[in-house]
C-alpha positions in Angstrom: 123.1 143.3 131.7 125.8 141.6 133.3 128.2 139.6 131.0 127.5 136.3 132.6 123.7 136.6 131.8 124.2 137.7 128.3 126.4 134.4 127.7 123.7 132.2 129.5 120.8 133.7 127.4 123.3 133.0 124.2 124.1 129.5 125.2 120.3 129.1 125.7 119.3 130.3 122.3 122.2 128.2 120.6 120.9 125.2 122.5 117.4 125.7 121.5 118.4 126.0 117.7 120.3 122.5 118.0 117.5 120.9 119.6 115.1 122.2 116.6 117.7 121.2 114.1 117.9 117.5 115.5 114.2 117.4 115.7 113.9 118.5 112.0 116.5 115.9 111.1 115.0 113.2 112.7 111.5 114.0 111.3 112.7 114.2 107.8 115.5 111.4 108.1 114.7 108.8 105.3 113.0 111.6 102.8 114.7 112.1 99.7 115.6 115.8 99.4 114.6 115.9 95.6 111.2 114.3 96.7 110.8 116.6 99.2 111.4 119.7 96.8 109.1 118.0 94.2 106.3 117.9 96.8 107.0 121.3 97.8 106.9 122.6 94.2 103.4 121.3 94.1 103.4 117.7 92.4 100.2 116.1 93.7 101.4 112.5 93.4 104.5 113.2 95.5 102.7 114.9 98.0 100.3 111.8 98.4 103.6 109.9 98.5 105.0 111.8 101.6 101.5 111.5 103.0 101.6 107.8 103.0 105.1 107.8 104.2 104.1 110.1 107.3 100.9 107.7 107.7 102.7 104.5 107.7 106.0 105.6 109.3 108.1 104.5 106.2 111.4 106.3 106.4 110.0 108.7 109.3 108.3 108.5 112.4 104.9 108.1 112.0 103.0 111.3 112.1 99.2 111.5 111.3 99.0 115.2 111.4 102.2 115.5 109.1 100.5 113.1 106.8 97.1 115.2 106.7 99.0 118.2 105.8 100.4 116.4 102.7 97.4 114.7 101.8 95.5 117.9 102.1 97.7 119.5 99.6 97.4 116.7 97.2 93.4 116.7 97.7 93.0 120.3 97.1 94.6 119.6 93.6 92.0 116.7 92.8 94.1 113.6 94.0 91.5 111.0 94.6 94.0 108.7 96.5 94.8 111.8 99.0 91.0 112.6 99.1 90.1 109.3 100.3 92.9 108.8 102.9 92.2 112.8 104.3 88.5 111.5 104.8 89.9 108.4 106.7 92.0 110.5 109.1 88.9 112.8 109.7 86.7 109.9 110.3 89.1 108.1 112.8 90.3 111.4 114.3 93.8 110.9 113.4 96.2 113.8 113.1 93.1 116.2 112.5 89.9 116.6 114.9 87.4 113.6 114.4 84.9 115.1 112.0 82.6 112.8 109.8 81.0 115.8 108.1 84.7 116.7 106.9 85.3 112.7 106.2 82.1 112.5 104.0 83.2 115.7 102.0 86.7 114.2 101.0 85.2 110.7 100.6 82.6 112.3 97.9 85.0 114.1 96.1 87.1 110.9 95.8 83.9 108.9 95.0 82.8 111.3 92.3 86.2 110.6 90.3 85.1 106.8 90.4 87.4 105.7 93.4 85.9 102.5 94.5 87.1 102.2 98.0 85.7 105.8 98.8 82.3 104.8 97.0 82.0 101.9 99.3 82.8 103.9 102.4 80.4 106.8 101.5 77.7 104.1 101.2 78.4 102.9 104.8 78.5 106.6 106.0 74.7 107.0 104.1 73.8 103.8 105.8 75.0 104.5 109.2 74.2 108.4 109.3 77.9 109.3 109.6 78.6 112.9 108.9 75.2 112.8 106.5 71.5 112.2 107.4 70.8 108.5 107.2 69.7 107.7 103.6 69.2 104.0 102.5 68.7 105.1 99.0 71.9 106.8 98.7 73.8 104.2 100.5 72.5 101.7 97.7 73.6 104.1 95.0 77.0 104.0 96.0 77.1 100.6 96.9 76.0 99.7 93.5 78.6 102.0 92.0 81.5 100.2 94.0 79.9 96.9 92.9 79.7 97.6 89.4 83.5 98.5 89.6 84.1 94.9 90.8 84.4 95.3 94.6 83.4 92.0 95.8 82.3 93.1 99.4 79.9 95.9 97.8 78.6 92.9 95.4 77.8 90.8 98.5 76.2 93.6 100.4 74.2 94.6 97.3 73.1 91.0 96.8 72.1 90.7 100.5 70.1 93.9 100.2 68.2 92.6 97.3 67.4 89.3 99.1 66.5 90.9 102.5 65.0 94.0 101.3 66.4 96.0 104.4 68.0 99.1 102.9 65.1 100.8 100.7 65.3 98.6 97.5 62.6 96.0 96.6 63.0 92.6 97.0 64.4 91.0 94.0 65.8 87.4 94.1 67.0 87.4 90.4 69.3 90.7 91.3 70.2 89.0 94.4 71.3 85.8 92.8 73.4 87.8 90.4 75.5 89.9 92.8 75.8 87.3 95.3 76.7 84.8 92.4 79.3 87.4 91.2 80.7 88.3 94.8 81.4 84.7 95.5 84.0 84.4 92.7 85.5 87.7 93.9 88.1 88.5 96.6 85.7 88.3 99.7 86.7 86.7 103.2 86.2 83.0 103.2 83.4 83.6 105.6 81.4 86.1 103.1 82.0 83.6 100.2 80.2 80.9 102.3 77.5 83.2 103.0 77.2 84.6 99.7 76.9 81.2 98.3 74.2 80.0 100.9 72.3 83.3 100.3 72.6 83.0 96.4 71.1 79.2 96.5 68.4 80.7 98.7 67.7 83.2 96.0 67.6 80.5 93.3 65.0 78.6 95.1 62.7 81.5 94.9 63.1 81.7 90.8 61.7 79.9 87.8 63.8 77.9 85.8 63.6 80.3 83.1 64.5 83.2 85.5 67.3 81.3 86.7 68.6 80.4 83.4 68.5 84.1 82.4 70.4 85.2 85.4 72.9 82.6 85.1 73.4 83.8 81.5 73.8 87.4 82.8 76.5 86.1 85.4 78.4 84.2 82.4 78.4 87.5 80.3 79.6 89.8 83.3 82.5 87.3 83.7 83.3 87.7 79.9 83.3 91.1 80.7 85.1 91.3 84.0 87.6 88.5 84.2 88.6 87.1 87.6 91.9 87.9 88.7 94.2 85.1 88.9 
C-alpha cells in the first residue's frame, strides 16, 4: 500500500476519533462526573435526575432518546417517577417509538405505587381506549384513586361523572356535590373552578335539606383531614 494512502487513512481515523470525542463532550457537558458515576453504578434516583436533565435540556442538549435510556434504567428498579416519565415518552413517541400499550404498562406500574399523576393519566387511557380496551369502569377506578389523593382535576372530573352519569357510574347528586365542592377549593384552573361551582350548585338543587347538610358536613371533615395548601 502506498505510504501516502496509509497516512491519509491514519489521518481519517484520527479525525473520526476527534469528532466522536467532541460529540461526546458536547453531549455530556454540564453533567457532574460524580453524578454520572453514581447513575452508572445503578442509583435509581440519580438515573431519574439524568433522565430529567436530558428530557428538559438542563445542562445538556435535549435528547429524548437519552432521557428514555436513563428513565428505563430507573423504571426497571421500580422508581415511579421514572415509570411515569417513560410512559409519557411512549405515549407521545418522544425518543422511543409511539406505543400506547407500552405507555399504559409503565403508567400502571407507577399508579400501582400510588403515583397520582399516573393514576390520572391511566384513567384517561381507559376512558379513551389508549393502549387498552376502552373501559369506563376502570377509568373511574383510577380517577377515584387520584381524587382521593387530592388531585383537584380528578376530583372535578369525578364530580362531573356523578352528575352527568356518562362514564359507567350511577347518577348520585350527593357524591357529585361532594367532589365538585372539594375540587373548587383545590388547584384547578379558573375555568374549571367556575364550572365546578356551577355544577355543584346544580347538584345541590336535587338534594333535600337533610341530604345537603350531610354532604356539607362530609366536605367539612374532608378539609379537616386534607388542609388546603396556602
